C-alpha positions in Angstrom: -26.6 -23.5 14.2 -28.1 -21.3 11.5 -28.3 -22.2 7.9 -25.6 -20.3 6.0 -27.8 -20.0 2.9 -31.4 -19.9 3.9 -34.2 -19.7 1.3 -35.3 -16.2 2.1 -38.4 -16.5 -0.1 -39.6 -19.5 1.9 -38.8 -17.7 5.1 -40.9 -14.7 4.0 -43.8 -17.0 3.1 -43.6 -18.6 6.5 -43.5 -15.2 8.2 -46.6 -14.2 6.3 -48.3 -17.1 8.0 -47.1 -15.9 11.4 -44.2 -18.3 11.8 -42.0 -16.7 14.5 -39.2 -19.2 14.1 -39.0 -18.3 10.4 -38.9 -14.6 11.3 -36.0 -15.3 13.7 -34.1 -17.2 11.0 -34.8 -14.4 8.5 -33.5 -11.8 11.0 -30.4 -13.8 11.7 -29.7 -14.2 8.0 -30.3 -10.6 6.9 -29.8 -8.2 9.8 -26.0 -7.8 9.5 -26.3 -6.6 5.9 -29.4 -4.5 6.5 -27.8 -2.9 9.5 -24.7 -2.1 7.5 -26.9 -0.4 4.9 -28.8 1.6 7.5 -25.5 2.7 9.2 -24.1 3.9 5.9 -27.1 5.9 5.0 -27.7 7.4 8.5 -24.2 7.7 9.6 -25.1 6.6 13.2 -25.3 3.2 14.7 -28.0 4.3 17.2 -30.2 5.7 14.4 -29.5 2.6 12.3 -30.6 0.3 15.2 -33.9 2.2 15.5 -34.4 2.1 11.7 -33.7 -1.6 11.6 -36.2 -2.3 14.4 -38.8 -0.3 12.5 -37.9 -2.1 9.3 -38.3 -5.6 10.8 -41.7 -4.6 12.3 -42.8 -3.7 8.7 -41.2 -6.9 7.3 -43.2 -8.9 9.8 -46.4 -7.1 9.1 -46.0 -7.0 5.3 -44.3 -10.4 4.6 -47.5 -11.4 2.8 -47.1 -8.5 0.4 -43.8 -9.8 -0.9 -44.1 -10.8 -4.6 -41.1 -13.0 -5.9 -41.9 -12.2 -9.5 -41.2 -8.4 -8.8 -38.0 -8.5 -6.8 -35.6 -10.9 -5.0 -36.1 -11.2 -1.3 -32.9 -9.2 -0.6 -34.0 -6.4 -2.9 -37.4 -6.2 -1.1 -35.8 -6.2 2.3 -33.1 -3.6 1.3 -35.9 -1.4 -0.1 -37.8 -1.4 3.2 -34.6 -0.5 5.1 -33.4 2.1 2.6 -36.8 3.8 2.5 -37.0 3.9 6.3 -33.5 5.3 6.6 -34.2 8.0 4.0 -37.5 8.9 5.7 -35.5 9.2 8.9 -32.9 11.4 7.2 -35.7 13.7 5.8 -37.2 14.0 9.3 -33.9 14.9 10.8 -32.3 16.8 7.9 -31.9 20.0 9.8 -30.2 18.2 12.7 -27.9 16.1 10.7 -24.8 17.4 9.0 -24.4 15.4 5.8 -20.9 14.9 4.6 -19.9 14.9 1.0 -22.4 13.1 -1.3 -22.4 9.4 -0.6 -20.8 7.0 -3.1 -22.4 3.7 -4.2 -19.2 1.9 -3.6 -19.6 2.0 0.3 -22.7 -0.1 0.2 -21.1 -2.6 -2.1 -17.8 -2.8 -0.1 -17.5 -6.4 1.1 -16.0 -5.1 4.4 -18.8 -2.5 5.1 -21.3 -5.2 6.0 -21.4 -8.8 7.0 -21.5 -11.2 4.0 -24.9 -11.7 2.6 -26.3 -14.7 0.8 -24.1 -16.4 -1.8 -23.7 -14.4 -5.0 -24.1 -10.9 -3.5 -20.4 -10.2 -3.6 -20.3 -10.9 -7.3 -23.3 -8.7 -7.8 -21.5 -5.9 -6.0 -18.5 -6.2 -8.2 -20.7 -6.1 -11.3 -22.6 -3.1 -10.0 -19.3 -1.3 -9.3 -18.0 -2.0 -12.8 -21.3 -0.8 -14.4 -21.2 2.4 -12.3 -17.7 3.1 -13.6 -19.1 3.2 -17.1 -21.5 6.0 -16.3 -20.6 9.6 -17.0 -19.5 11.4 -13.8 -22.5 13.8 -13.8 -24.9 10.9 -14.2 -23.3 8.9 -11.4 -23.2 11.8 -9.0 -26.8 12.7 -9.5 -27.9 9.1 -9.1 -25.9 8.9 -5.9 -27.3 12.1 -4.4 -30.9 11.1 -5.3 -30.6 7.5 -4.1 -28.6 7.9 -0.9 -29.7 11.3 0.4 -33.2 10.9 -0.8 -33.3 14.2 -2.5 -35.8 15.1 -5.2 -34.7 15.9 -8.7 -35.2 19.6 -7.9 -33.0 19.3 -4.8 -30.3 17.5 -6.8 -30.4 20.3 -9.4 -30.0 22.9 -6.6 -27.2 20.9 -5.0 -25.3 20.4 -8.2 -26.1 23.8 -9.7 -27.6 22.3 -12.9 -30.9 22.9 -14.5 -33.8 20.6 -13.4 -34.4 19.2 -16.9 -30.7 18.4 -17.2 -30.6 16.5 -13.9 -33.8 14.6 -14.8 -32.2 13.6 -18.1 -28.9 12.5 -16.5 -30.7 10.4 -13.9 -33.0 8.8 -16.4 -30.3 8.0 -18.9 -27.8 6.9 -16.2 -30.3 4.4 -14.8 -31.1 3.2 -18.3 -27.4 2.6 -19.0 -26.9 1.0 -15.6 -29.8 -1.4 -16.3 -28.4 -2.3 -19.8 -25.0 -3.0 -18.3 -26.4 -5.2 -15.6 -28.7 -7.0 -17.9 -25.9 -7.6 -20.4 -23.8 -9.2 -17.7 -26.4 -11.6 -16.4 
């Protein structure tokens, strides 16, 4: 039986020391959520499986690089998967047909991924509420940059707006999002 709420920080520390059992427990506790994120970004279960495999190799190799004072374990793990998925998208951009710009809500949909550690569902609700407070142009630019991995210049081209405008919208949108999230903690 697996622990429903494992201490991910301790598991990462044990992984850094080469503890394979801790790595297996970390995988069991986090892979459903990380797989869901990879599927949503890549749009393909096969691509997501490859991405997740690559991500866990990196997690195993870099577990000693995790710094709890910089990010939560889930944030660190999600960042590795997200970056790997976006790299894969960039490599395959010409072969993939991307649908309409992704929306942040799909990653936070409780039904899109298996439940994560306790408290994540309330974090998702909070993030959705804070996103609703952003101006539409800010939210759209942040979504395109974050989920499709486009540069500010590419976002400007996609939206038909000036580069300086897009940079400002993204910067201000992220600042407002951070203020909203910080105020709610």
